[in-house]
C-alpha positions as CSV (number, residue, x, y, z in Angstrom):
1,M,-48.7,43.0,14.0
2,P,-47.7,40.1,16.2
3,Q,-46.6,37.1,14.2
4,N,-46.8,33.3,14.8
5,I,-43.1,32.5,15.0
6,R,-41.1,29.4,15.9
7,N,-37.4,29.4,16.4
8,I,-35.8,26.0,16.1
9,A,-32.2,24.7,16.1
10,I,-31.2,21.5,14.2
11,I,-28.6,19.6,16.3
12,A,-26.8,16.3,15.7
13,H,-23.5,14.4,15.5
14,V,-21.3,15.2,12.5
15,D,-22.5,13.7,9.2
16,H,-26.0,12.7,10.5
17,G,-27.6,14.8,7.8
18,K,-28.6,18.2,9.4
19,T,-27.7,20.3,6.4
20,T,-29.4,17.9,3.9
21,L,-32.6,18.0,6.0
22,V,-32.6,21.8,6.1
23,D,-32.2,21.8,2.3
24,A,-35.3,19.6,2.0
25,L,-37.2,22.0,4.3
26,L,-36.1,25.0,2.2
27,R,-37.0,23.4,-1.1
28,Q,-40.5,22.3,0.0
29,S,-41.3,25.7,1.4
30,R,-40.5,27.1,-2.0
31,V,-38.0,29.6,-0.7
32,Q,-36.7,32.0,-3.3
33,L,-33.1,31.0,-4.0
34,D,-30.4,32.8,-5.8
35,K,-29.1,31.2,-9.1
36,D,-25.7,30.3,-7.7
37,V,-27.4,28.6,-4.7
38,A,-30.4,26.9,-6.3
39,G,-28.2,24.3,-8.2
40,R,-26.2,23.3,-5.1
41,E,-26.8,20.1,-3.2
42,L,-26.1,21.6,0.3
43,I,-27.7,25.0,0.2
44,M,-26.7,26.0,3.8
45,D,-23.0,25.1,3.4
46,S,-22.1,28.4,1.8
47,N,-18.5,28.5,2.9
48,E,-15.8,27.1,0.5
49,L,-14.2,25.0,3.3
50,E,-17.5,23.5,4.3
51,R,-18.2,22.3,0.8
52,E,-14.8,20.9,0.5
53,R,-14.9,19.0,3.8
54,G,-18.6,18.1,3.8
55,I,-19.1,19.4,7.3
56,T,-20.8,22.5,8.8
57,I,-18.4,24.8,10.5
58,F,-20.5,28.0,11.0
59,S,-24.1,28.1,12.2
60,K,-26.5,29.8,9.8
61,N,-30.0,31.1,9.8
62,A,-32.8,30.5,7.4
63,A,-36.5,31.5,7.6
64,V,-39.4,29.8,5.9
65,Q,-43.1,30.3,5.9
66,W,-45.4,27.4,6.6
67,G,-49.0,28.3,6.4
68,D,-49.4,31.3,8.8
69,T,-46.3,30.4,10.8
70,K,-42.8,31.7,10.3
71,L,-40.1,29.2,11.1
72,N,-36.6,30.5,11.9
73,I,-34.3,27.4,11.3
74,I,-30.8,27.4,12.6
75,D,-28.3,24.9,11.2
76,T,-25.5,24.1,13.6
77,P,-22.1,22.3,13.3
78,G,-21.9,18.7,14.3
79,H,-18.1,18.4,15.0
80,A,-17.1,18.5,18.7
81,D,-14.4,21.1,18.0
82,F,-17.1,23.6,17.0
83,G,-19.2,23.0,20.2
84,G,-18.8,26.7,21.1
85,E,-20.8,27.6,18.0
86,V,-23.6,25.2,19.0
87,E,-23.7,26.5,22.6
88,R,-24.1,30.1,21.4
89,V,-26.8,29.6,18.8
90,L,-29.0,27.4,21.0
91,K,-29.8,30.6,22.9
92,M,-31.7,31.8,19.8
93,A,-34.2,28.9,19.8
94,E,-37.0,27.6,22.0
95,G,-36.8,24.1,20.6
96,S,-34.5,21.7,18.8
97,I,-34.7,19.0,16.2
98,L,-32.3,16.2,17.3
99,L,-31.2,14.2,14.3
100,V,-30.0,10.6,14.8
101,D,-28.6,8.3,12.1
102,A,-30.9,5.3,11.6
103,K,-27.8,3.0,11.5
104,E,-25.3,4.5,13.9
105,G,-27.7,5.8,16.6
106,P,-26.7,8.4,19.2
107,M,-23.0,9.3,18.9
108,P,-20.6,11.3,21.2
109,Q,-21.6,14.7,19.8
110,T,-25.3,13.7,20.0
111,R,-24.8,13.5,23.8
112,F,-23.0,16.9,23.9
113,V,-25.6,18.9,21.9
114,L,-28.6,17.2,23.6
115,K,-27.2,18.0,27.0
116,K,-26.9,21.7,26.1
117,A,-30.4,21.8,24.7
118,L,-31.9,20.1,27.8
119,Q,-30.0,22.6,30.0
120,L,-31.9,25.4,28.1
121,H,-35.2,23.5,28.6
122,H,-35.7,23.1,24.9
123,K,-38.6,21.0,23.6
124,I,-37.0,18.3,21.5
125,I,-38.3,16.6,18.4
126,V,-36.3,13.4,17.5
127,V,-35.8,12.8,13.8
128,I,-34.4,9.3,12.9
129,N,-32.7,10.2,9.6
130,K,-31.3,8.1,6.7
131,I,-33.9,5.4,7.0
132,D,-33.3,4.7,3.3
133,K,-30.0,3.0,4.3
134,P,-30.1,-0.7,3.6
135,D,-28.8,-1.5,7.1
136,A,-31.1,1.0,9.0
137,R,-32.3,-0.2,12.4
138,C,-34.9,2.3,13.5
139,D,-36.2,0.5,16.7
140,F,-32.7,-0.1,18.0
141,V,-31.8,3.6,17.5
142,L,-35.0,4.8,19.0
143,N,-34.4,2.8,22.2
144,K,-30.8,4.0,22.4
145,T,-32.0,7.6,22.0
146,F,-34.6,7.2,24.8
147,D,-31.8,5.8,27.0
148,L,-29.7,8.8,26.3
149,F,-32.5,11.2,27.4
150,L,-32.8,9.3,30.7
151,E,-29.0,9.3,31.2
152,L,-28.9,13.1,30.8
153,G,-31.6,13.5,33.4
154,A,-34.6,14.5,31.2
155,D,-37.9,14.8,33.0
156,D,-41.0,12.7,32.0
157,A,-42.4,15.4,29.7
158,T,-39.1,15.9,27.8
159,A,-38.4,12.1,27.6
160,D,-41.9,11.7,26.0
161,F,-40.6,13.2,22.8
162,P,-42.3,13.1,19.4
163,V,-40.5,11.0,16.7
164,I,-40.3,11.6,13.0
165,Y,-38.7,9.2,10.5
166,A,-36.9,10.8,7.6
167,A,-34.8,10.3,4.5
168,G,-33.3,13.8,4.2
169,K,-31.6,13.2,0.9
170,L,-34.9,12.1,-0.7
171,G,-36.8,15.0,0.9
172,K,-39.2,12.6,2.7
173,A,-40.5,12.3,6.3
174,G,-43.3,10.4,8.1
175,L,-44.7,9.3,11.4
176,T,-43.7,5.7,10.7
177,S,-40.5,4.1,9.3
178,D,-42.2,2.9,6.1
179,L,-40.5,4.8,3.3
180,S,-43.2,3.9,0.8
181,T,-45.9,5.9,2.6
182,M,-43.8,9.1,2.7
183,Q,-44.5,11.9,0.2
184,D,-42.5,14.9,1.4
185,V,-41.4,16.6,4.7
186,T,-44.8,17.9,5.6
187,P,-45.0,15.8,8.8
188,L,-41.9,17.5,10.1
189,F,-43.3,20.9,9.4
190,E,-46.5,20.0,11.2
191,A,-44.5,18.6,14.2
192,I,-42.6,21.8,14.5
193,V,-45.7,23.9,14.6
194,K,-47.5,21.5,17.0
195,Y,-44.7,20.8,19.5
196,I,-42.2,23.7,19.5
197,P,-43.5,26.5,21.7
198,A,-43.6,30.1,20.5
199,S,-41.3,32.6,22.2
200,A,-42.4,33.8,25.6
201,G,-41.4,37.3,24.7
202,D,-43.8,40.2,25.1
203,S,-43.8,43.0,22.5
204,E,-45.4,45.4,25.2
205,K,-42.4,45.2,27.5
206,P,-39.2,47.3,27.2
207,M,-37.0,46.1,24.3
208,Q,-34.3,43.5,24.9
209,M,-32.2,41.7,22.2
210,L,-29.2,39.3,22.9
211,V,-26.4,39.4,20.3
212,T,-25.5,35.8,19.3
213,N,-23.7,36.4,16.0
214,I,-21.6,39.2,14.4
215,G,-21.4,39.8,10.6
216,Y,-20.1,42.5,8.3
217,D,-21.6,44.3,5.4
218,S,-19.5,46.6,3.1
219,F,-22.3,49.2,3.1
220,K,-24.0,48.8,6.5
221,G,-20.8,48.0,8.5
222,R,-21.0,45.7,11.6
223,I,-24.2,43.7,11.8
224,A,-25.4,42.1,15.1
225,T,-27.8,39.2,14.9
226,G,-29.9,37.7,17.7
227,P,-33.3,37.0,19.2
228,V,-35.6,39.8,20.3
229,Y,-36.7,38.7,23.8
230,N,-39.0,41.6,24.5
231,G,-40.3,44.8,22.9
232,V,-40.1,45.8,19.3
233,L,-36.9,46.8,17.4
234,R,-37.6,49.8,15.1
235,A,-35.3,51.3,12.5
236,G,-34.1,54.8,13.3
237,N,-34.8,54.4,17.1
238,D,-32.2,55.1,19.8
239,V,-31.2,52.0,21.8
240,M,-28.9,51.3,24.7
241,H,-25.9,49.1,24.0
242,I,-24.8,47.2,27.2
243,N,-21.4,45.5,26.8
244,R,-20.0,42.5,28.7
245,T,-18.7,44.6,31.6
246,G,-22.1,46.4,32.0
247,V,-21.0,49.7,30.5
248,M,-24.0,51.4,28.6
249,K,-23.8,53.5,25.5
250,K,-26.6,55.1,23.6
251,C,-26.7,54.3,19.8
252,R,-29.1,54.7,16.9
253,L,-30.2,51.8,14.7
254,L,-29.4,52.6,11.1
255,S,-31.0,49.4,9.8
256,V,-33.2,46.7,11.1
257,M,-33.6,43.4,9.3
258,H,-35.2,40.0,9.7
259,F,-34.6,36.7,7.8
260,A,-36.6,35.6,4.8
261,G,-35.2,32.4,3.2
262,L,-31.4,32.6,3.3
263,N,-31.3,36.4,3.1
264,R,-31.5,39.3,5.5
265,V,-34.4,41.6,4.5
266,E,-34.7,45.2,5.6
267,V,-37.9,46.0,7.5
268,T,-39.2,48.9,9.6
269,E,-39.6,46.8,12.8
270,V,-39.0,43.3,14.3
271,P,-41.3,42.1,17.1
272,A,-40.5,40.0,20.2
273,G,-40.0,36.3,19.4
274,D,-38.3,36.9,16.0
275,I,-34.6,36.8,15.1
276,A,-33.3,40.2,14.0
277,A,-30.2,41.7,12.5
278,V,-29.3,45.3,13.2
279,A,-26.7,47.8,11.9
280,G,-25.5,51.0,13.5
281,I,-23.6,49.8,16.7
282,A,-19.9,49.9,15.7
283,D,-18.4,48.1,18.7
284,V,-21.0,45.5,19.6
285,N,-19.9,42.0,20.4
286,I,-21.3,38.5,20.9
287,G,-23.1,38.0,24.2
288,E,-24.0,41.7,24.7
289,T,-27.4,43.2,25.1
290,I,-29.3,45.8,23.0
291,A,-32.0,47.3,25.2
292,S,-34.4,50.2,25.3
293,V,-33.1,53.6,26.3
294,D,-35.8,54.2,29.0
295,H,-35.5,50.8,30.8
296,P,-32.1,49.3,29.9
297,E,-31.7,45.9,31.4
298,A,-28.9,43.4,30.5
299,L,-29.7,39.8,29.6
300,P,-27.5,37.0,31.0
301,L,-24.1,36.7,29.3
302,L,-23.3,33.7,27.1
303,D,-21.0,31.3,28.9
304,I,-18.8,29.0,26.7
305,E,-16.7,26.0,27.9
306,E,-13.0,26.8,28.1
307,P,-10.5,25.8,25.4
308,T,-8.3,22.7,25.8
309,V,-5.7,23.0,23.0
310,K,-3.3,25.8,22.2
311,M,-0.5,26.7,19.7
312,T,1.8,29.6,18.9
313,I,1.6,31.7,15.8
314,S,4.6,33.9,14.8
315,V,5.8,36.0,11.8
316,N,7.3,33.9,9.1
317,D,11.1,34.2,9.2
318,S,12.1,31.4,6.8
319,P,14.4,32.1,3.8
320,F,11.2,32.1,1.6
321,A,9.4,34.7,3.8
322,G,7.3,37.3,2.0
323,K,7.4,35.6,-1.4
324,E,3.9,34.0,-1.4
325,G,1.7,35.9,1.2
326,Q,-0.1,39.2,0.9
327,F,-0.3,39.8,4.6
328,A,2.9,38.8,6.5
329,T,3.7,41.6,9.1
330,S,3.0,41.3,12.8
331,R,0.5,44.1,12.7
332,Q,-1.6,42.5,10.0
333,I,-1.6,39.1,11.6
334,Q,-2.5,40.5,15.0
335,E,-5.3,42.6,13.7
336,R,-6.8,39.5,11.9
337,L,-6.5,37.3,15.0
338,F,-8.2,39.8,17.3
339,R,-10.9,40.3,14.6
340,E,-11.6,36.6,14.8
341,L,-12.3,36.9,18.5
342,E,-15.4,39.0,17.7
343,T,-17.2,36.1,16.0
344,D,-15.6,33.0,17.6
345,M,-16.4,32.9,21.4
346,A,-14.5,29.6,21.9
347,L,-11.2,31.1,20.7
348,R,-8.6,32.8,22.9
349,V,-5.7,34.9,21.7
350,E,-2.9,36.1,23.9
351,T,0.0,38.3,22.8
352,I,3.5,37.1,23.9
353,P,6.1,39.9,24.5
354,D,8.5,38.5,21.9
355,G,6.1,39.2,19.0
356,R,4.2,35.9,19.0
357,W,0.6,35.0,19.8
358,N,-0.8,32.0,21.7
359,I,-4.1,30.9,20.2
360,A,-6.3,28.4,22.2
361,G,-9.4,26.5,21.0
362,R,-11.6,23.5,21.5
363,G,-9.4,21.1,19.6
364,E,-6.9,20.6,16.8
365,L,-9.6,20.8,14.1
366,H,-10.9,24.1,15.5
367,L,-7.5,25.7,15.3
368,A,-6.6,24.0,12.0
369,I,-9.8,25.4,10.3
370,L,-8.8,28.9,11.6
371,I,-5.3,28.6,10.1
372,E,-6.7,27.3,6.8
373,R,-9.1,30.3,6.6
374,L,-6.2,32.7,7.3
375,R,-4.0,31.3,4.6
376,R,-6.8,31.4,2.0
377,E,-7.3,35.1,2.9
378,G,-3.6,35.7,1.9
379,Y,-1.9,35.5,5.3
380,E,1.6,34.1,5.8
381,F,3.0,32.9,9.2
382,Q,4.4,30.1,11.2
383,V,2.7,27.7,13.6
384,S,4.1,25.7,16.5
385,R,3.2,22.2,17.6
386,P,-0.3,22.0,19.3
387,Q,-0.1,21.6,23.1
388,V,-2.7,20.9,25.7
389,I,-3.8,23.5,28.2
390,T,-3.1,22.3,31.8
391,K,-4.4,23.5,35.2
392,Q,-2.9,23.5,38.6
393,S,-5.2,22.2,41.5
394,H,-4.1,21.3,45.0
395,G,-0.5,21.0,43.9
396,K,-1.3,18.6,41.0
397,T,-1.2,19.2,37.2
398,L,-4.5,18.6,35.5
399,T,-4.7,17.8,31.8
400,P,-7.8,17.6,29.5
401,Y,-9.1,14.1,28.8
402,E,-11.2,12.9,25.9
403,R,-13.7,10.1,25.6
404,V,-12.9,8.2,22.4
405,F,-15.4,6.0,20.6
406,V,-14.0,3.6,18.0
407,E,-16.0,1.5,15.5
408,V,-13.7,-1.0,13.7
409,S,-13.6,-4.4,12.1
410,E,-12.6,-7.2,14.5
411,A,-9.5,-7.9,12.4
412,Y,-8.1,-4.4,13.4
413,S,-9.3,-4.1,17.0
414,G,-6.1,-5.5,18.5
415,I,-3.8,-2.9,16.9
416,V,-6.1,-0.1,17.9
417,I,-6.2,-1.3,21.6
418,Q,-2.4,-1.6,21.6
419,K,-1.7,1.8,20.1
420,L,-4.2,3.7,22.3
421,G,-2.8,1.8,25.3
422,V,0.7,3.1,24.6
423,R,-0.8,6.6,24.4
424,R,-2.1,6.3,28.0
425,G,-5.7,5.3,26.9
426,E,-7.8,3.3,29.3
427,M,-10.4,1.1,27.7
428,T,-13.8,1.5,29.5
429,D,-16.1,-0.5,27.2
430,M,-15.9,-3.1,24.5
431,R,-18.7,-4.9,22.6
432,T,-19.0,-6.9,19.4
433,E,-21.9,-6.8,17.0
434,V,-22.5,-8.7,13.8
435,M,-23.7,-5.8,11.6
436,D,-23.9,-7.8,8.3
437,A,-24.4,-11.6,8.1
438,H,-22.2,-11.7,4.9
439,A,-19.3,-9.7,6.5
440,E,-16.0,-11.5,7.0
441,H,-15.5,-10.1,10.5
442,A,-17.8,-8.7,13.2
443,T,-17.7,-5.0,14.1
444,V,-16.1,-4.1,17.4
445,F,-17.2,-1.0,19.4
446,L,-14.5,0.3,21.7
447,E,-14.6,3.2,24.3
448,F,-11.5,4.8,25.8
449,L,-10.7,7.5,28.2
450,I,-7.4,9.1,27.1
451,P,-5.5,12.4,27.7
452,T,-6.0,14.8,24.9
453,R,-2.2,14.9,24.4
454,G,-2.2,11.2,23.7
455,L,-4.5,11.7,20.7
456,F,-2.1,14.2,19.0
457,G,-1.0,12.6,15.7
458,Y,-3.1,9.5,16.2
459,R,-5.8,10.0,13.5
460,T,-3.3,9.3,10.7
461,V,-2.0,6.3,12.5
462,F,-5.6,5.1,13.0
463,L,-6.4,5.4,9.4
464,T,-3.3,3.5,8.4
465,D,-3.9,0.7,11.0
466,T,-7.5,0.2,10.0
467,R,-6.9,0.5,6.2
468,G,-9.2,3.6,6.2
469,L,-12.2,1.5,7.3
470,G,-12.3,2.5,11.0
471,I,-14.5,5.3,12.5
472,I,-13.2,7.3,15.4
473,N,-15.0,10.0,17.4
474,T,-13.9,12.0,20.4
475,I,-15.5,14.4,22.9
476,F,-14.0,16.3,25.8
477,E,-14.6,14.6,29.1
478,D,-13.0,16.7,31.9
479,F,-9.7,17.7,33.5
480,R,-7.8,14.9,35.3
481,V,-4.3,14.3,36.8
482,D,-1.6,14.3,34.2
483,P,-0.1,10.8,34.0
484,G,3.3,12.3,33.1
485,N,6.4,10.5,31.5
486,W,5.2,11.3,28.0
487,R,7.3,9.5,25.3
488,E,8.3,11.6,22.3
489,R,7.6,10.3,18.8
490,D,9.5,7.2,17.7
491,Q,10.9,8.6,14.5
492,G,12.9,11.6,13.6
493,S,12.9,13.8,10.5
494,L,14.9,14.0,7.3
495,V,16.3,17.5,7.2
496,A,17.8,19.3,4.2
497,F,21.3,20.5,4.9
498,E,21.6,22.8,1.9
499,S,19.4,25.1,-0.1
500,G,18.5,24.6,-3.7
501,V,16.2,22.6,-5.9
502,T,15.5,18.9,-5.2
503,N,17.0,16.5,-7.7
504,M,15.9,13.0,-8.6
505,Y,19.4,11.6,-8.1
506,G,19.6,13.1,-4.6
507,L,16.0,11.9,-3.7
508,L,16.8,8.3,-4.9
509,N,19.8,8.2,-2.6
510,V,17.7,9.3,0.4
511,Q,14.4,7.5,-0.1
512,D,15.5,4.3,1.6
513,R,16.2,6.4,4.8
514,G,12.5,7.0,5.4
515,V,9.4,8.5,3.8
516,L,9.9,11.6,1.7
517,F,7.5,14.6,1.7
518,V,8.9,16.3,-1.5
519,G,9.4,15.2,-5.1
520,P,11.9,16.5,-7.7
521,G,12.1,20.1,-8.8
522,V,11.0,21.6,-5.5
523,S,12.8,24.7,-4.1
524,I,13.9,24.1,-0.6
525,Y,16.1,25.7,2.0
526,E,18.5,24.5,4.7
527,G,16.6,23.3,7.7
528,R,13.4,22.3,5.9
529,V,12.0,18.9,6.8
530,V,11.8,16.9,3.6
531,G,10.7,13.5,5.1
532,Q,10.3,11.3,8.1
533,H,13.3,9.3,9.2
534,S,12.8,5.5,9.7
535,R,14.7,5.7,13.0
536,P,14.7,7.8,16.1
537,G,16.6,11.1,15.8
538,D,17.0,13.6,12.9
539,L,19.2,13.0,9.9
540,R,20.6,15.8,7.7
541,V,20.4,14.8,4.0
542,N,21.2,16.3,0.6
543,V,18.2,16.0,-1.7
544,C,19.6,18.6,-4.1
545,K,22.6,16.4,-5.0
546,T,23.2,16.0,-8.7
547,K,25.0,13.3,-10.6
548,R,28.4,14.2,-11.9
549,L,28.2,13.9,-15.7
550,T,30.8,12.0,-17.7
551,N,31.0,10.7,-21.2
552,M,31.2,7.1,-19.9
553,R,28.1,5.0,-19.4
554,S,27.6,1.4,-18.3
555,K,24.9,-0.8,-19.7
556,G,21.5,-0.6,-17.8
557,E,22.7,2.2,-15.4
558,G,19.7,3.8,-13.7
559,S,17.1,1.7,-15.4
560,D,16.1,-0.4,-12.4
561,E,15.8,2.5,-9.9
562,H,12.2,3.3,-8.8
563,F,11.2,6.6,-7.1
564,R,8.4,6.1,-4.6
565,T,5.6,8.6,-4.6
566,P,6.2,11.2,-1.8
567,R,3.7,11.6,1.0
568,Q,1.6,14.7,0.5
569,M,1.5,16.7,3.8
570,G,-1.6,18.9,4.1
571,L,-2.0,21.4,6.9
572,E,-3.6,19.0,9.4
573,D,-1.1,16.3,8.5
574,A,1.8,18.8,9.2
575,L,0.3,19.9,12.5
576,E,0.0,16.3,13.6
577,Y,3.5,15.4,12.5
578,I,5.8,18.2,13.9
579,G,7.8,17.9,17.1
580,D,8.6,20.6,19.7
581,D,11.7,21.7,17.7
582,E,9.7,22.1,14.4
583,L,7.3,24.6,12.9
584,V,4.8,24.6,10.1
585,E,5.3,27.5,7.6
586,V,1.9,28.4,6.3
587,T,1.4,30.6,3.1
588,P,-1.5,30.9,0.6
589,K,0.4,28.6,-1.8
590,S,2.4,26.2,0.4
591,V,2.5,24.3,3.7
592,R,6.1,23.5,4.7
593,I,7.6,21.8,7.7
594,R,10.9,23.3,9.0
595,K,13.2,23.2,12.0
596,V,13.0,26.1,14.5
597,Y,16.7,26.5,14.2
598,L,17.6,26.0,10.5
599,T,21.3,25.2,10.8
600,E,22.9,22.5,12.9
601,L,25.2,25.1,14.5
602,A,22.2,27.3,15.6
603,A,20.4,24.2,17.0
604,R,23.6,23.2,19.0
605,K,24.0,26.7,20.4
606,A,20.3,26.7,21.5
607,R,20.8,23.4,23.3
608,L,23.9,24.7,25.1
609,R,21.9,27.8,26.2
610,G,19.2,25.6,27.5
611,N,21.6,23.4,29.4
612,E,23.2,26.5,31.0
613,G,19.8,27.9,32.0
């Protein structure tokens, strides 16, 4: 029987409370939750990395029943580097809930996701979230949101959007910003049913389904998920699989599922307008069409914006290779990288003849998350320094540019402007607001246009310069002429010149030369980077040096020496730090920085070969 169905995506800037609001919707609709999920705060953040970082990385589906209406809710990532995921899943919905923080207002990613939703002619419901914050300013945020709609070219009907006020963490929503009048999130449910249109699909027409997600089940095999645009999907029926090049192949659906709560539930059929998951098509990929055998007609392919950052992955060839990873061969790494292409449309993988792979994505975080996932799965490899992807146009080199938005205390604004200026940033806007009458300094909002390359390694510098109190957001702008004359980093590396185990005596002798990355008792090899030099150029040091023991001792010897805590270098820190002649060795247990050529002799020979070439 035809169902009353609404498909809706929840979109917002990172950390504006999408996942928390979805939790409130799930709990109020009394969805049956598994024991391991019911006790969690963020139900939809099922991935270990998502829970650790507090951000959504992968879009997820949930379905709830509200009265006689089924609501398919799609939670989307908020970070700009996962914009490809957002673009893809918006195709599954007819409307969007745009979440805006009641204090911060529209942010860079708010603009990006709203632009994509408007291009698809979505009906938008604006939810001003986190109104329980003491410094919430609902009227200001509402006006800014309206301005954003007009800037993006919304027509009169779209700009006349319904507004809901919410405190997602408390599970409350209402038509006014008065928190005391709110009971639960019923007003949001009612707004979805009232304003979001049902699918225009027709169950009487020949069947068409667009694949927007790929999953895997150990029993059913490859599972394709997507909206059913027309017709009815029935288990056991023959269908036509139309791939991205238009080639058709007849297949049989072994299983047809729809969503109930957080789970896929097997059913006999799924009508037009609902979101389905099917098993039985072994080589199906994202963006392809599943159609009827009698009238096979392909749906438009999914187009995703091109990547802007790339890096090179290679087999680990360090002296510690093969000791910590389960999968370390070129065949295993290549298979895993190409398997990722099936689910991540914003990723590109290119094989280089010398046994390496170029991977390209939407930003440093996009690639860093992929690398972190691989190492947790047991893979071991090496990664080069991130580089921007350039284009050639009319004899000029074009490089990607980012628009940077900075919110910082007035006391730190000068150093931020100076550092971004050195990195070829051009300030396009600056305004000062007094956010809190009791604050010592006003808050300064800065906007820059800067080459993506200029931002490499800046986030750590920014946190240091602003004492961890600044907020920085970036979003891709476009490709522009490369300014050229890029300056290399100001400081070199401290490099171990012998293999062994680090010793406190050797570390104490070296620590005044810069900032160390290792403590005592750590196994190292020649050519490993053990710290950052305080001056330009690399310095080879001996951190394994031990004190020669004698039976003589002077009074107070060694009692006044203090060893400074080494700087912990995580994966993202290491990727930001390395230079062109360095690599990050990634294993399930360790992240190490090393030189491409481990010995001084090998590095000198490579330089001579380069000069001869």
